Steps between C-alpha positions, in 0.01 A plus 500: 500500500582789263744659744668163547534465122638854470760433770603175333530676163722773648725240662529304175582816307763601754688167488665551159604851599655372823677221312652746252611733779658212691686367196632847416623543857670162486673588173627834626639348820783321322861598538660716236869532429643777716690794355878505483506757781276293727708191438828688558373625837383154601829336406685771690288427808567126472875563470495737798309246711766242410776737615610575145367854465714715273626196312354636176472859379164644398588448132598140569177440693303637205694272265424198722132601519482517121650151477234373740225664294638345180514154662236228522442572870127518572322826568419382854863420580609836356233675708639329811851620415374853433339494846839416650406137568734222394208258470434288194192297414683175417842341529537537123430872534756525780762341276412737214523805729837385635639433152370830364648693793834326458522559126363856512713592798815395318399661169381825656801538731744471209 
C-alpha cells in the first residue's frame, strides 16, 4: 500500500511540471515575423516560380519586404511568404497580400 501511495504521489507531483512544459512548448511554437532578408528571399522565389524572376532588384525586393513587415499581414502568412510559398490563411489575408504587393511593388520600383 505504501509503494502504491508513493507512486501516486510522484505522478501527482509530475503533472503540474508536465503541464508547464507543454504550455511553454505550445507558446514557443508560434510563428514569428521573419526578417527582411528572409522575406526578400521568399518573395524572390515566388516571383521566379511565377516566371517573373529578375523583375525586381535586390534593393527593390528589400523595400517590398519592409512594406510587408510594416503591414497588418499575419505572422503566419509572412512566414509562408518567407518560405517561398504563396499561401495565405484566409481569403482576407490573400487580398491583403495582393494589395500590399501591388502598392509596395509600385512604390519600390519608382
